[in-house]
N, C-alpha and C positions, 0 to 999 in steps of 0.2 A: 500683669499677673507677678505675684511675688515669687521669690526663688523657692519659698517653702512650699507654695502650691504647685509649682512646676515640678518639684521633686516628688510631690505626692502623686501627681498624675503619671509621671514616669514609672513610679513604683508600681501602680495599678495596671499600666500597659504591660509591663514586664510579667506580673503575676498572670494576667490574662493570656499572654503568649505561652507561658509555661503550662497552663491548665489545658490549653487547647492541643488536641492531638494532631501531630503533622500528617500530611497526606501520604507521605512515605510510609506511615505506620499502618495506615487504614486501607490503603489503595494499592493494588499490585501495580508496580512501574517496570516496564519492560524496555529493553534496548534492541534494535535491529541493526547490527553493524554491517557495512556493505560487504565485508569480507565473508565469504561463505554463502552469499546470496546471489540469485540470478533471476532474471526476467527475460523470457524468451517467446518467440512467436514463430508460427509457420502457416504458410498458405499453400493450398493445393494448387499446382499448376503443371504445365507441361514440362517446365524445368523447375527443379525444386527451389523454393524460396523460403529460406528460414534464417533466423538469426537472433541476436541478443542485444540488450542495451548495456553499454558499459558504464553509464552514469545514471544512477537512481537513487532515491531516497525513500525510506518507508518508516512509519511509525505506528505504534499500537498503543492506544491509551484507554484505560478502564475508569469508569466512575465509581465501581465498587468491585466486590469479588465475583459478582454475577457476570458470566461471560457475554450476556446478552447487553451490557452496558458498554462493550468495546467499540471503539472507532478505529478502523484501519484506514490510513492514508498512505498512498504510493504516488510518487512524482518522478516521471521519467524524462530525461532530456532526449528529445526526438533526435537531435543532431548526433547522438552517441550510438545510433544504430550500427551494428556490425554484422554483415552477412558473410564475411570473408572475401567479398567482391567489391572492389572500388566502384565499378560501374553500377552495381545493384544499390550500393549505399548512396551514391550521389542521386540516383533515381527516386529512391524512397525518401530523401531528404527534401526533394523537390516539391513545388506546389502541386504536382500531379498526385502526390501521396501524403506524406506528414506535413508538408508545408513548414518545415522546421523554422525558417527565418521569422515568420509571422506568428506561428504558434509553437514556441519552443518546448512547451511542456505537454506530455501526455499524462493524465491524472485519473486516479480512482480514489473516491471518498465514500467510505461505507456509511450506509443509513440504517442498516439493520443486520444483526447477527443472530442466527438462529442454530442452536446445537442440535444436529440430527442424530448423533450417536456419540458415545464417549470420545471418539477421536475424529469426528468429522463435523463440519459446520458449512452452512449456506450463508454467504455474505452478499446481501443486496446493497447496491450503491450507484452512485453517479460516476459514469466514465465519460471523460472528455477527451477528444482527439480532434485536431484541427479547429478547436474553438467551439465544437459542437458537443453538447452534453445530453446524454441518454442513460436511463436506467439500465444496468446489466447485473449479471450475478456470477459471483465468484465462488466456486465449490472447493472447500479447504479439507486437507487431511493433515491433522496434527500429530506429531510424535513427541514423546517426552513430556506430555501434559502433567502438571503437578510436581514436576522434578526440579523446576526452576530454570530449565533450558531444553531447547529441542528445535524442531523444524515446523515450519507451516508450509505446505506445498499446495498449490490451488491451480485451477484450471478454469478458463473463461473463453466463450466464443462469441463473435459479433459479425454483423455484416458490415463490410467496410464501406458500402455505399450509403448506409444510413448515416455516415459521417462525412460524406462528400469526398471519400476517397475513390475517385473514378478512373484514376490513370491506369496505364497499361505499360508493360516493358516490351519493346519490339521483339517479335517472333516468339513471345512467351504468352501463353494463354493463362490468365490468372483467375482463380475462383473468387467469389464474393466473401466466403467465410474465412475468417482468421482465427486461428487458435492461439491462445496466450497461456503460457505456463509461468507460475510464480513459485520461486523456491526461496524462502526466507529463514535465516537463522535467528532465533529469538531467545533472549536471556533475561530472566527476572532479575533486575538490579537491586530491588528493595520492595518492601511490603509483603503481604500474605500471599499464599497461593491462591489461584482461581477456584471457585467451587464448581468444578466440573461434575456435570451429572453423569452417573455411571448407568 
């Protein structure tokens, strides 16, 4: 190919790139910094068992301004569990509970987001614990919608034995139901606002 033809093709590519709108201009882009965010859990038991995870990542991606096109991904490092008790932490990391060595990540990947009110949504998704994945639902309360920044707080409950978490702590009676709370700080870094239904 001659240098003249190469130059002409390069010019065409540049013009096409300039004509195409960037994703940042047409799609809301959000960031979820770890600072100001938290993921906690609690289990009913004869001795209170509750804690948080110190290492986690979350992302929220939209294909358009429609909130229904959003995908929420949360990844938690199981070994970062913190109950305030070294004994409980070691037990929860063991193969009787999280099995953190073989299954280092606890994950939630949304498959459907349904806005239920101006500031609430139900998020259906695949929850993975100990390598077992099952459908669960996260109920969210959103503050600051439309302002460019705010918080997303959610709750989810599941049966630990559905995921093979059959362990016990000596002298502690532990229920099967686990309650999870998610508190995320969300900021729109580019693109238009979501088209929230009022």
